[in-house]
All heavy atoms as an XYZ file, in Angstrom:
883
protein
N       0.267      7.972      8.003
C      -0.113      6.740      8.560
C       0.518      6.801     10.006
O       1.640      7.081     10.236
C       0.360      5.633      7.820
O       0.893      4.573      8.447
N      -0.272      6.352     10.953
C       0.043      6.442     12.368
C       0.618      5.162     12.751
O       0.078      4.097     12.472
C      -1.266      6.766     13.190
C      -1.052      6.957     14.571
O      -0.146      6.387     15.151
N      -1.954      7.599     15.240
N       1.783      5.210     13.539
C       2.425      3.950     13.965
C       1.489      3.078     14.706
O       1.497      1.838     14.733
C       3.602      4.371     14.710
C       3.867      5.834     14.371
C       2.530      6.338     13.911
N       0.617      3.693     15.492
C      -0.387      2.943     16.322
C      -1.324      2.138     15.370
O      -1.768      1.046     15.653
C      -1.157      3.882     17.215
C      -1.978      3.206     18.316
C      -2.566      4.107     19.285
O      -2.538      5.356     19.089
N      -3.197      3.626     20.223
N      -1.709      2.781     14.259
C      -2.505      2.090     13.291
C      -1.804      0.778     12.737
O      -2.457     -0.224     12.671
C      -2.819      2.961     12.063
C      -3.698      4.145     12.496
O      -4.387      4.066     13.549
O      -3.801      5.111     11.724
N      -0.627      0.952     12.450
C       0.208     -0.221     11.959
C       0.240     -1.339     13.047
O       0.080     -2.470     12.650
C       1.566      0.234     11.569
O       1.641      1.027     10.508
N       0.425     -0.935     14.286
C       0.535     -1.910     15.336
C      -0.820     -2.681     15.436
O      -0.930     -3.857     15.652
C       0.883     -1.223     16.639
C       0.974     -2.044     17.833
N       2.098     -2.966     17.939
C       0.219     -2.256     18.886
C       1.882     -3.623     19.164
N       0.832     -3.182     19.650
N      -1.947     -1.908     15.507
C      -3.261     -2.454     15.561
C      -3.535     -3.474     14.324
O      -4.054     -4.641     14.507
C      -4.394     -1.466     15.615
S      -4.390     -0.576     17.155
N      -3.223     -2.956     13.162
C      -3.367     -3.813     11.961
C      -2.527     -5.054     12.041
O      -2.999     -6.181     11.648
C      -3.034     -3.064     10.608
C      -4.175     -2.200     10.137
C      -3.616     -1.422      8.814
C      -5.282     -3.091      9.752
N      -1.279     -4.922     12.511
C      -0.485     -6.058     12.656
C      -1.030     -7.055     13.624
O      -1.000     -8.279     13.424
C       0.945     -5.625     13.057
N      -1.531     -6.598     14.765
C      -2.146     -7.432     15.858
C      -3.337     -8.117     15.137
O      -3.631     -9.418     15.395
C      -2.595     -6.779     16.975
C      -1.406     -6.376     17.937
O      -0.355     -6.912     17.769
N      -1.609     -5.417     18.729
N      -4.225     -7.456     14.438
C      -5.346     -8.111     13.772
C      -4.942     -9.197     12.819
O      -5.440    -10.181     12.698
C      -6.252     -7.018     13.099
C      -7.414     -7.488     12.296
C      -8.448     -8.249     13.242
C      -8.160     -6.346     11.665
N      -3.901     -8.820     12.021
C      -3.373     -9.797     10.981
C      -2.903    -11.067     11.691
O      -3.220    -12.155     11.225
C      -2.234     -9.109     10.184
N      -2.119    -10.876     12.769
C      -1.614    -12.110     13.439
C      -2.824    -12.948     14.029
O      -2.789    -14.184     14.030
C      -0.630    -11.707     14.554
C       0.743    -11.318     14.044
C       1.821    -11.151     15.046
N       1.644     -9.874     15.758
C       2.161     -8.708     15.456
N       2.954     -8.696     14.336
N       1.998     -7.636     16.158
N      -3.820    -12.281     14.590
C      -4.901    -12.890     15.151
C      -5.727    -13.720     14.040
O      -5.972    -14.961     14.149
C      -5.937    -11.906     15.745
C      -7.266    -12.511     16.296
C      -6.992    -13.446     17.454
C      -8.162    -11.476     16.833
N      -5.909    -13.080     12.908
C      -6.619    -13.746     11.801
C      -5.707    -14.807     11.187
O      -6.250    -15.962     10.883
C      -7.058    -12.714     10.739
C      -8.289    -11.973     11.210
C      -8.894    -11.202     10.063
O      -8.502    -10.164      9.745
N      -9.953    -11.855      9.600
N      -4.406    -14.685     11.178
C      -3.490    -15.733     10.740
C      -3.661    -16.926     11.716
O      -3.656    -18.067     11.256
C      -2.114    -15.102     10.703
C      -1.097    -16.150     10.059
C       0.292    -15.473      9.996
O       0.704    -14.755     10.928
N       0.944    -15.781      8.894
N      -3.635    -16.753     13.044
C      -3.749    -17.820     13.981
C      -5.036    -18.611     13.751
O      -5.202    -19.726     14.182
C      -3.538    -17.293     15.341
O      -4.642    -16.577     15.824
N      -6.073    -17.928     13.383
C      -7.405    -18.542     13.162
C      -7.611    -19.060     11.750
O      -8.752    -19.541     11.397
C      -8.496    -17.507     13.468
C      -8.538    -17.100     14.861
S      -9.705    -15.774     15.390
C     -10.663    -15.378     14.013
N      -6.585    -19.026     10.938
C      -6.612    -19.528      9.612
C      -7.363    -18.654      8.701
O      -7.976    -19.207      7.722
N      -7.516    -17.430      8.996
C      -8.365    -16.512      8.141
C      -7.544    -15.412      7.544
O      -7.937    -14.223      7.414
C      -9.382    -15.840      9.174
C     -10.387    -16.845      9.683
C     -11.331    -16.131     10.681
O     -11.197    -15.021     10.956
O     -12.279    -16.824     11.091
N      -6.353    -15.793      6.977
C      -5.490    -14.785      6.432
C      -6.075    -14.204      5.158
O      -5.855    -12.967      5.001
C      -4.086    -15.382      6.145
C      -2.946    -14.369      5.974
C      -4.027    -16.288      5.002
C      -2.780    -13.527      7.225
N      -6.782    -14.979      4.396
C      -7.425    -14.332      3.113
C      -8.371    -13.266      3.541
O      -8.510    -12.289      2.779
C      -8.001    -15.421      2.320
C      -7.039    -16.416      1.656
C      -5.910    -15.718      0.856
O      -6.154    -14.765      0.162
O      -4.712    -16.310      0.984
N      -9.051    -13.470      4.553
C     -10.101    -12.390      5.022
C      -9.322    -11.195      5.444
O      -9.755    -10.016      5.129
C     -10.877    -12.975      6.191
C     -12.007    -13.963      5.847
C     -11.355    -15.401      5.635
O     -10.219    -15.613      5.806
O     -12.160    -16.244      5.308
N      -8.168    -11.346      6.113
C      -7.364    -10.145      6.386
C      -6.923     -9.449      5.251
O      -6.958     -8.130      5.141
C      -6.147    -10.411      7.390
C      -5.456     -9.099      7.648
C      -5.906     -8.294      8.685
C      -4.422     -8.702      6.868
C      -5.261     -7.035      8.973
C      -3.732     -7.537      7.142
C      -4.136     -6.735      8.153
N      -6.391    -10.147      4.224
C      -5.957     -9.540      2.942
C      -7.139     -8.749      2.287
O      -6.911     -7.620      1.842
C      -5.494    -10.619      1.975
C      -5.141    -10.036      0.584
C      -4.220    -11.201      2.490
N      -8.294     -9.288      2.233
C      -9.419     -8.540      1.733
C      -9.813     -7.366      2.563
O     -10.071     -6.277      1.907
C     -10.703     -9.536      1.623
C     -10.586    -10.665      0.675
C     -11.782    -11.584      0.788
C     -10.589    -10.163     -0.705
N      -9.646     -7.514      3.844
C      -9.935     -6.306      4.651
C      -8.916     -5.224      4.379
O      -9.210     -4.027      4.354
C      -9.866     -6.774      6.212
C      -9.900     -5.611      7.078
C     -11.024     -4.894      7.368
C      -8.618     -5.219      7.640
C     -11.008     -3.771      8.274
C      -8.665     -4.056      8.574
C      -9.801     -3.405      8.899
N      -7.686     -5.537      4.317
C      -6.666     -4.599      4.053
C      -6.816     -3.903      2.719
O      -6.697     -2.586      2.604
C      -5.285     -5.265      4.054
N      -7.197     -4.583      1.678
C      -7.479     -3.959      0.367
C      -8.647     -3.077      0.380
O      -8.632     -1.944     -0.202
C      -7.694     -5.087     -0.684
C      -6.482     -5.806     -1.029
C      -6.658     -6.948     -2.010
C      -5.327     -7.577     -2.366
N      -5.553     -8.647     -3.450
N      -9.704     -3.525      1.133
C     -10.841     -2.673      1.289
C     -10.584     -1.371      2.081
O     -10.996     -0.337      1.765
C     -12.024     -3.463      1.974
C     -13.207     -2.724      2.260
N     -14.128     -2.264      1.199
C     -13.723     -2.038      3.325
C     -15.072     -1.564      1.656
N     -14.939     -1.406      2.946
N      -9.856     -1.537      3.199
C      -9.339     -0.409      3.992
C      -8.681      0.644      3.093
O      -8.864      1.845      3.157
C      -8.477     -0.875      5.172
C      -7.933      0.251      6.061
C      -9.123      0.897      6.768
C      -6.934     -0.417      7.038
N      -7.818      0.116      2.170
C      -7.020      1.035      1.353
C      -7.869      1.761      0.404
O      -7.634      2.836      0.006
C      -5.919      0.168      0.723
S      -4.605      1.143     -0.125
N      -8.873      1.130     -0.094
C      -9.816      1.710     -1.057
C     -10.686      2.738     -0.435
O     -11.084      3.746     -1.047
C     -10.671      0.610     -1.827
C     -10.025     -0.221     -2.684
C     -11.016     -1.288     -3.305
C     -10.303     -2.227     -4.308
N     -11.265     -3.299     -4.685
N     -11.177      2.441      0.755
C     -12.111      3.342      1.427
C     -11.327      4.395      2.224
O     -11.994      5.530      2.547
C     -13.037      2.587      2.333
O     -12.292      1.903      3.292
C     -13.990      1.688      1.540
N     -10.181      4.169      2.669
C      -9.458      5.189      3.388
C      -7.909      5.127      2.813
O      -7.075      4.570      3.431
C      -9.340      4.836      4.873
C      -8.778      5.862      5.717
O      -8.424      6.886      5.284
N      -8.516      5.457      7.037
N      -7.673      5.831      1.657
C      -6.483      5.760      1.030
C      -5.267      6.194      1.859
O      -4.135      5.667      1.627
C      -6.669      6.609     -0.200
C      -8.109      6.714     -0.430
C      -8.665      6.603      0.969
N      -5.461      7.000      2.910
C      -4.402      7.454      3.703
C      -3.808      6.228      4.542
O      -2.748      6.315      5.064
C      -4.802      8.481      4.690
C      -5.274      9.840      4.015
C      -6.751      9.759      3.612
O      -7.570      8.991      4.117
O      -7.072     10.403      2.623
N      -4.566      5.182      4.620
C      -4.087      3.979      5.393
C      -3.172      3.094      4.531
O      -2.721      2.044      5.102
C      -5.282      3.186      5.880
O      -5.927      2.610      4.825
N      -2.776      3.440      3.269
C      -2.116      2.530      2.455
C      -0.767      2.073      3.107
O      -0.419      0.878      2.870
C      -1.830      3.133      1.124
C      -0.801      4.299      1.088
C      -0.949      5.632      1.291
C       0.617      4.078      0.997
N       0.142      6.270      1.250
C       1.294      5.390      1.033
C       1.471      3.053      0.759
C       2.621      5.526      0.926
C       2.826      3.199      0.767
C       3.454      4.466      0.816
N      -0.018      3.016      3.698
C       1.256      2.566      4.171
C       1.149      1.575      5.261
O       1.873      0.560      5.281
C       2.040      3.726      4.702
C       3.517      3.449      4.853
N       3.971      2.994      6.224
C       4.606      3.498      4.155
C       5.314      2.840      6.102
N       5.742      3.069      4.880
N       0.247      1.747      6.259
C       0.037      0.791      7.326
C      -0.347     -0.627      6.797
O       0.143     -1.672      7.105
C      -1.047      1.243      8.352
O      -0.505      2.388      9.003
N      -1.363     -0.589      5.881
C      -1.895     -1.812      5.258
C      -0.733     -2.546      4.493
O      -0.577     -3.750      4.588
C      -2.975     -1.485      4.364
N      -0.051     -1.823      3.644
C       1.102     -2.411      2.904
C       2.183     -2.992      3.791
O       2.736     -4.063      3.624
C       1.603     -1.368      1.929
N       2.586     -2.236      4.863
C       3.591     -2.684      5.680
C       3.210     -3.956      6.388
O       3.986     -4.911      6.631
C       3.870     -1.550      6.793
C       5.005     -1.866      7.677
C       5.303     -0.728      8.632
O       4.525      0.184      8.811
N       6.436     -0.845      9.254
N       1.934     -4.056      6.800
C       1.517     -5.256      7.509
C       1.525     -6.465      6.547
O       1.923     -7.572      6.859
C       0.108     -5.101      8.165
C      -0.490     -6.453      8.643
C       0.298     -4.175      9.400
N       0.925     -6.223      5.324
C       0.926     -7.351      4.340
C       2.397     -7.777      4.013
O       2.676     -8.944      3.934
C       0.212     -6.871      3.092
C      -1.280     -6.777      3.179
C      -1.926     -6.089      1.917
C      -1.881     -8.117      3.389
N       3.230     -6.803      3.860
C       4.666     -7.115      3.472
C       5.447     -7.681      4.668
O       5.980     -8.809      4.558
C       5.310     -5.920      2.900
C       6.765     -6.001      2.733
N       7.407     -6.796      1.898
C       7.728     -5.385      3.385
C       8.694     -6.710      1.961
N       9.023     -5.783      2.941
N       5.554     -6.916      5.714
C       6.418     -7.258      6.774
C       5.905     -8.351      7.743
O       6.655     -9.243      8.127
C       6.807     -5.968      7.537
O       7.423     -5.032      6.768
N       4.716     -8.113      8.108
C       4.110     -9.020      9.171
C       3.682    -10.395      8.541
O       4.060    -11.443      9.081
C       2.850     -8.437      9.797
O       3.255     -7.102     10.382
C       2.330     -9.312     10.907
N       2.972    -10.331      7.336
C       2.399    -11.549      6.716
C       3.273    -12.092      5.637
O       2.989    -13.137      5.162
C       1.073    -11.312      6.262
C       0.071    -10.856      7.395
C      -1.260    -10.607      6.832
C      -0.070    -11.856      8.412
N       4.274    -11.351      5.190
C       5.114    -11.791      4.025
C       4.333    -12.030      2.811
O       4.576    -12.979      2.033
C       6.019    -13.023      4.363
C       6.650    -12.972      5.684
C       7.768    -11.889      5.735
C       8.582    -11.908      7.011
N       8.719    -10.591      7.540
N       3.327    -11.152      2.550
C       2.453    -11.306      1.359
C       2.793    -10.204      0.480
O       1.968     -9.317      0.171
C       0.998    -11.240      1.847
C       0.522    -12.245      2.863
C       0.202    -13.578      2.314
N      -0.928    -13.541      1.370
C      -1.961    -14.303      1.378
N      -1.964    -15.334      2.241
N      -2.865    -14.262      0.492
N       3.990    -10.161     -0.105
C       4.456     -9.151     -0.995
C       3.527     -8.988     -2.151
O       3.177     -7.871     -2.660
C       5.818     -9.386     -1.446
C       6.793     -9.360     -0.340
O       6.485     -9.062      0.824
N       8.118     -9.541     -0.693
N       3.108    -10.118     -2.805
C       2.268    -10.000     -3.999
C       0.917     -9.237     -3.684
O       0.376     -8.425     -4.517
C       1.962    -11.390     -4.571
N       0.335     -9.561     -2.479
C      -0.901     -8.868     -2.108
C      -0.718     -7.397     -1.793
O      -1.469     -6.521     -2.157
C      -1.566     -9.533     -0.862
C      -2.104    -10.947     -1.185
O      -2.823    -11.049     -2.247
O      -1.876    -11.828     -0.389
N       0.486     -7.093     -1.159
C       0.801     -5.666     -0.935
C       0.941     -4.965     -2.293
O       0.396     -3.857     -2.480
C       1.973     -5.516     -0.072
N       1.661     -5.587     -3.191
C       1.856     -4.956     -4.580
C       0.546     -4.713     -5.211
O       0.279     -3.673     -5.842
C       2.728     -5.776     -5.383
O       4.051     -5.870     -4.937
N      -0.367     -5.758     -5.214
C      -1.566     -5.718     -5.933
C      -2.446     -4.547     -5.334
O      -3.045     -3.771     -6.071
C      -2.378     -7.004     -5.839
C      -3.668     -6.982     -6.514
C      -4.369     -8.373     -6.315
O      -3.726     -9.507     -6.493
O      -5.542     -8.451     -6.065
N      -2.411     -4.467     -3.983
C      -3.242     -3.453     -3.285
C      -2.719     -1.992     -3.720
O      -3.482     -1.149     -4.012
C      -3.093     -3.587     -1.795
C      -3.790     -2.544     -0.975
S      -3.550     -2.651      0.727
C      -1.877     -2.201      0.869
N      -1.412     -1.867     -3.773
C      -0.860     -0.522     -4.128
C      -0.979     -0.166     -5.613
O      -1.237      0.950     -5.969
C       0.619     -0.483     -3.689
C       0.906     -0.534     -2.177
C       2.365     -0.474     -1.943
C       0.160      0.620     -1.471
N      -0.918     -1.218     -6.437
C      -1.189     -0.830     -7.825
C      -2.597     -0.555     -8.070
O      -2.912      0.445     -8.891
C      -0.751     -2.205     -8.733
C      -1.312     -2.025    -10.184
C       0.759     -2.385     -8.697
N      -3.531     -1.211     -7.375
C      -4.923     -0.783     -7.470
C      -5.136      0.642     -6.980
O      -5.860      1.413     -7.574
C      -5.817     -1.722     -6.661
C      -5.997     -3.110     -7.273
C      -6.754     -4.068     -6.435
O      -7.391     -3.656     -5.383
O      -6.783     -5.249     -6.695
N      -4.511      1.006     -5.874
C      -4.571      2.394     -5.361
C      -3.985      3.403     -6.340
O      -4.587      4.439     -6.597
C      -3.860      2.459     -3.966
C      -3.874      3.840     -3.320
C      -5.242      4.365     -3.127
C      -3.033      3.850     -2.073
N      -2.886      3.064     -6.928
C      -2.174      3.865     -7.973
C      -3.208      4.048     -9.130
O      -3.406      5.264     -9.522
C      -1.001      3.156     -8.369
C      -0.397      3.655     -9.685
C      -0.526      2.968    -10.877
C       0.428      4.810    -10.013
N       0.108      3.703    -11.918
C       0.681      4.818    -11.363
C       0.752      5.867     -9.176
C       1.391      5.887    -12.002
C       1.503      6.859     -9.771
C       1.785      6.819    -11.169
N      -3.748      2.943     -9.698
C      -4.599      3.100    -10.768
C      -5.862      3.870    -10.513
O      -6.248      4.787    -11.274
C      -4.970      1.702    -11.337
C      -3.829      0.928    -12.008
O      -2.975      1.635    -12.635
N      -3.813     -0.327    -11.949
N      -6.411      3.654     -9.406
C      -7.659      4.339     -9.066
C      -7.556      5.787     -8.689
O      -8.252      6.631     -8.931
C      -8.442      3.697     -7.942
O      -7.690      3.586     -6.732
N      -6.261      6.107     -8.190
C      -6.014      7.543     -7.987
C      -5.674      8.266     -9.214
O      -6.071      9.447     -9.406
C      -4.799      7.648     -6.902
O      -5.071      7.254     -5.643
N      -5.068      7.591    -10.086
C      -4.717      8.208    -11.311
C      -5.953      8.328    -12.313
O      -6.117      9.342    -12.945
C      -3.720      7.420    -12.088
C      -2.420      7.191    -11.327
C      -1.549      8.413    -11.330
N      -1.063      8.617    -12.680
C      -0.514      9.744    -13.178
N      -0.447     10.727    -12.414
N      -0.030      9.806    -14.384
N      -6.909      7.454    -12.243
C      -7.989      7.528    -13.164
C      -9.274      8.177    -12.615
O     -10.306      8.346    -13.225
C      -8.422      6.262    -13.795
C      -8.956      5.184    -12.828
O      -9.411      5.540    -11.657
O      -8.920      3.964    -13.084
N      -9.116      8.557    -11.288
C     -10.238      9.253    -10.544
C     -11.314      8.376    -10.073
O     -12.410      8.927     -9.775
N     -11.168      7.050    -10.154
C     -12.254      6.207     -9.733
C     -12.321      5.977     -8.168
O     -13.195      5.207     -7.655
C     -12.153      4.891    -10.499
O     -10.965      4.131    -10.054
N     -11.509      6.740     -7.440
C     -11.502      6.612     -6.035
C     -12.099      7.853     -5.450
O     -11.860      8.930     -6.040
C     -10.005      6.429     -5.469
C     -10.049      5.906     -4.128
C      -9.197      7.519     -5.675
C      -8.770      5.348     -3.600
N     -12.840      7.708     -4.410
C     -13.457      8.971     -3.881
C     -12.499     10.011     -3.328
O     -12.691     11.144     -3.603
C     -14.401      8.531     -2.576
C     -15.791      8.595     -2.926
C     -16.655      8.276     -1.705
O     -16.320      7.433     -0.915
N     -17.752      8.918     -1.701
N     -11.494      9.633     -2.568
C     -10.473     10.546     -2.116
C      -9.108     10.161     -2.638
O      -8.268      9.508     -2.009
C     -10.386     10.352     -0.540
C     -11.692     10.888      0.117
C     -11.521     10.780      1.671
C     -11.481      9.406      2.173
N     -11.485      9.253      3.626
N      -8.766     10.729     -3.933
C      -7.487     10.342     -4.397
C      -6.391     10.909     -3.588
O      -6.500     11.885     -2.886
C      -7.527     11.074     -5.839
C      -8.834     11.676     -6.021
C      -9.546     11.588     -4.765
N      -5.278     10.254     -3.562
C      -4.092     10.710     -2.852
C      -3.417     11.947     -3.488
O      -3.499     12.039     -4.762
C      -3.047      9.600     -2.713
C      -3.421      8.445     -1.865
C      -2.406      7.347     -2.094
C      -3.528      8.806     -0.453
N      -2.899     12.822     -2.727
C      -2.124     13.907     -3.244
C      -0.844     13.392     -4.040
O      -0.359     12.307     -3.690
C      -1.722     14.864     -2.212
C      -2.108     14.110     -0.904
C      -2.951     12.896     -1.257
N      -0.252     14.208     -4.894
C       0.874     13.758     -5.707
C       2.035     13.267     -4.889
O       2.646     12.290     -5.178
C       1.339     14.858     -6.656
O       0.431     15.133     -7.567
N       2.354     13.998     -3.770
C       3.429     13.544     -2.873
C       3.174     12.161     -2.292
O       4.133     11.283     -2.245
C       3.681     14.604     -1.812
N       1.885     11.863     -1.828
C       1.625     10.546     -1.267
C       1.656      9.494     -2.402
O       2.118      8.348     -2.107
C       0.233     10.586     -0.630
O       0.312     11.485      0.531
N       1.169      9.832     -3.541
C       1.152      8.905     -4.656
C       2.627      8.610     -5.033
O       2.862      7.445     -5.401
C       0.329      9.465     -5.854
C      -0.311      8.409     -6.680
C      -1.149      7.405     -5.939
C      -1.330      9.187     -7.692
N       3.436      9.587     -4.962
C       4.809      9.302     -5.263
C       5.459      8.346     -4.157
O       6.240      7.479     -4.568
C       5.682     10.588     -5.262
N       5.024      8.427     -2.912
C       5.550      7.481     -1.903
C       4.934      6.138     -2.164
O       5.683      5.072     -1.948
C       4.934      7.888     -0.489
C       5.708      9.161      0.022
C       5.156      9.471      1.382
O       5.111      8.591      2.352
O       4.607     10.632      1.619
N       3.846      5.928     -2.761
C       3.316      4.607     -3.120
C       4.142      4.041     -4.222
O       4.536      2.874     -4.138
C       1.808      4.838     -3.694
C       1.331      3.526     -4.370
C       0.851      5.130     -2.483
N       4.548      4.876     -5.155
C       5.464      4.479     -6.328
C       6.778      3.874     -5.639
O       7.273      2.873     -6.054
C       5.719      5.514     -7.244
S       4.274      5.994     -8.247
N       7.331      4.650     -4.698
C       8.561      4.114     -4.109
C       8.488      2.959     -3.357
O       9.324      2.116     -3.453
C       9.079      5.383     -3.120
S       9.646      6.847     -4.071
N       7.358      2.778     -2.678
C       7.118      1.514     -1.978
C       6.931      0.402     -2.982
O       7.406     -0.776     -2.832
C       5.854      1.617     -1.100
C       5.935      0.649      0.021
C       6.155      1.081      1.398
C       5.503     -0.713     -0.106
C       6.198      0.205      2.452
C       5.486     -1.569      1.025
C       5.807     -1.093      2.239
O       5.901     -2.031      3.358
N       6.262      0.578     -4.123
C       6.055     -0.340     -5.273
C       7.481     -0.754     -5.776
O       7.736     -1.835     -6.031
C       5.205      0.107     -6.199
C       3.631     -0.079     -5.918
C       2.813      0.812     -6.875
C       3.321     -1.577     -6.030
N       8.364      0.331     -5.863
C       9.766      0.010     -6.365
C      10.416     -0.937     -5.389
O      11.163     -1.821     -5.819
C      10.572      1.258     -6.518
N      10.280     -0.820     -4.163
C      10.810     -1.667     -3.129
C      10.196     -3.131     -3.235
O      11.014     -4.082     -3.180
C      10.557     -1.109     -1.751
C      10.957     -1.945     -0.603
C      12.281     -2.225     -0.297
C       9.956     -2.555      0.184
C      12.619     -3.011      0.782
C      10.327     -3.326      1.276
C      11.629     -3.655      1.532
O      12.038     -4.423      2.598
N       8.878     -3.187     -3.409
C       8.233     -4.540     -3.503
C       8.457     -5.216     -4.732
O       8.490     -6.440     -4.888
C       6.635     -4.373     -3.245
C       6.288     -3.917     -1.901
C       4.736     -3.689     -1.888
C       6.603     -4.959     -0.866
N       8.770     -4.380     -5.845
C       8.875     -4.992     -7.201
C      10.211     -4.501     -7.802
O      10.323     -3.672     -8.685
C       7.765     -4.514     -8.048
C       6.390     -4.845     -7.715
C       5.232     -4.355     -8.592
O       5.538     -3.542     -9.545
N       4.041     -4.779     -8.304
N      11.388     -5.095     -7.327
C      12.610     -4.585     -7.770
C      12.775     -4.758     -9.263
O      13.536     -3.901     -9.894
C      13.618     -5.476     -7.001
C      12.862     -6.448     -6.175
C      11.345     -6.087     -6.303
N      12.134     -5.642     -9.832
C      12.279     -5.876    -11.347
C      11.628     -4.683    -12.111
O      11.876     -4.577    -13.305
C      11.690     -7.240    -11.812
C      10.302     -7.414    -11.227
C       9.175     -7.018    -11.902
C      10.055     -8.038     -9.967
C       7.894     -7.115    -11.269
C       8.852     -8.238     -9.409
C       7.753     -7.750    -10.088
O       6.515     -7.946     -9.616
N      10.739     -3.967    -11.467
C      10.047     -2.824    -12.154
C      10.419     -1.497    -11.342
O       9.799     -0.507    -11.604
C       8.544     -3.001    -11.981
O       8.115     -4.052    -12.653
N      11.503     -1.559    -10.628
C      11.816     -0.353     -9.702
C      12.002      0.937    -10.559
O      11.613      1.974    -10.171
C      12.990     -0.649     -8.911
O      14.170     -0.911     -9.478
N      12.798      0.815    -11.690
C      13.018      1.961    -12.513
C      11.729      2.668    -12.988
O      11.579      3.845    -12.896
C      13.980      1.791    -13.693
O      13.387      0.831    -14.540
N      10.781      1.853    -13.354
C       9.481      2.391    -13.856
C       8.814      3.117    -12.657
O       8.203      4.314    -12.840
C       8.541      1.207    -14.284
C       7.206      1.661    -14.497
C       6.251      0.442    -14.781
N       4.811      0.928    -14.792
C       3.861      0.216    -14.229
N       4.143     -0.926    -13.743
N       2.662      0.706    -14.114
N       8.821      2.538    -11.412
C       8.118      3.141    -10.283
C       8.852      4.402     -9.808
O       8.160      5.385     -9.505
C       7.952      2.142     -9.082
C       6.904      1.165     -9.564
C       7.051     -0.174     -9.696
C       5.510      1.330     -9.834
N       5.894     -0.840    -10.084
C       4.957      0.108    -10.169
C       4.741      2.496     -9.894
C       3.596     -0.111    -10.508
C       3.354      2.252    -10.181
C       2.771      1.069    -10.521
N      10.221      4.340     -9.885
C      10.902      5.534     -9.433
C      10.740      6.760    -10.477
O      10.551      7.866    -10.065
C      12.410      5.297     -9.289
C      12.774      4.599     -7.989
C      13.594      3.439     -8.085
C      12.300      4.968     -6.768
C      13.897      2.817     -6.840
C      12.604      4.344     -5.632
C      13.407      3.193     -5.598
N      10.613      6.383    -11.702
C      10.314      7.405    -12.665
C       8.925      7.909    -12.504
O       8.773      9.199    -12.662
C      10.442      6.774    -14.108
C      11.883      6.578    -14.614
C      12.027      5.733    -15.842
O      10.967      5.580    -16.592
O      13.078      5.292    -16.197
N       8.006      7.160    -12.233
C       6.666      7.587    -11.961
C       6.623      8.536    -10.725
O       5.862      9.529    -10.736
C       5.687      6.509    -11.708
O       5.540      5.683    -12.905
N       7.346      8.061     -9.662
C       7.433      8.980     -8.440
C       7.953     10.354     -8.729
O       7.488     11.396     -8.310
C       8.289      8.287     -7.299
N       9.138     10.425     -9.488
C       9.669     11.662     -9.833
C       8.741     12.530    -10.768
O       8.779     13.822    -10.650
C      11.103     11.484    -10.540
C      12.114     11.068     -9.615
C      13.464     10.673    -10.319
C      12.472     12.094     -8.462
N       8.026     11.928    -11.689
C       7.108     12.678    -12.515
C       5.957     13.248    -11.727
O       5.558     14.331    -12.016
C       6.558     11.681    -13.600
N       5.555     12.460    -10.684
C       4.558     13.061     -9.791
C       4.934     14.133     -8.879
O       4.318     15.082     -8.558
C       3.920     12.009     -8.946
C       2.967     10.974     -9.669
C       2.805      9.798     -8.775
C       1.611     11.702     -9.908
N       6.165     13.931     -8.395
C       6.695     14.806     -7.232
C       8.267     14.942     -7.492
O       9.022     14.286     -6.803
C       6.379     14.135     -5.941
C       6.671     15.038     -4.777
C       5.788     16.227     -4.548
C       7.588     14.761     -3.858
C       6.024     16.994     -3.469
C       7.798     15.528     -2.726
C       6.911     16.662     -2.505
O       7.242     17.494     -1.453
N       8.643     15.984     -8.304
C      10.106     16.181     -8.680
C      10.919     16.464     -7.417
O      12.203     16.159     -7.471
C      10.023     17.291     -9.598
C       8.671     17.384    -10.174
C       7.800     16.806     -9.086
N      10.350     16.931     -6.362
C      11.074     17.271     -5.062
C      11.346     16.044     -4.330
O      11.840     16.094     -3.147
C      10.450     18.329     -4.252
C      10.249     19.654     -4.953
C       8.962     19.679     -5.852
O       8.034     18.867     -5.608
O       8.922     20.468     -6.806
N      10.878     14.862     -4.725
C      10.992     13.592     -4.076
C      12.413     13.372     -3.644
O      13.308     13.444     -4.428
C      10.497     12.466     -4.984
S      10.460     10.850     -4.178
N      12.640     13.119     -2.296
C      13.996     12.917     -1.782
C      14.759     11.676     -2.351
O      15.906     11.481     -2.105
C      13.882     12.835     -0.303
C      12.428     12.468     -0.018
C      11.653     13.063     -1.209
N      13.958     10.681     -2.974
C      14.474      9.560     -3.531
C      14.825      8.434     -2.638
O      14.968      7.908     -1.909
């Protein structure tokens, strides 16, 4: 994920927030993640950090995780990237962090943790 992408997404999110269209941005971020899985980090970061929408970021990443695992996504993420998704989910969902860290290690044992 490119830092410039995160910056552009954050600007778009703030603009839509100022226009009262935050739900539209959330839908856009989820769609972006489904159609371009490599954008997951930027989309999650904006939902979490910029908009404080942790539940939406978690939901988006769980959907990406499920669709990458069951093959229902056109471009599934490689194991190392999917392990990063698990680590981000552990951060967003501290109550389930051990589950997500275990999943990350199962996918990518070389994970720096």
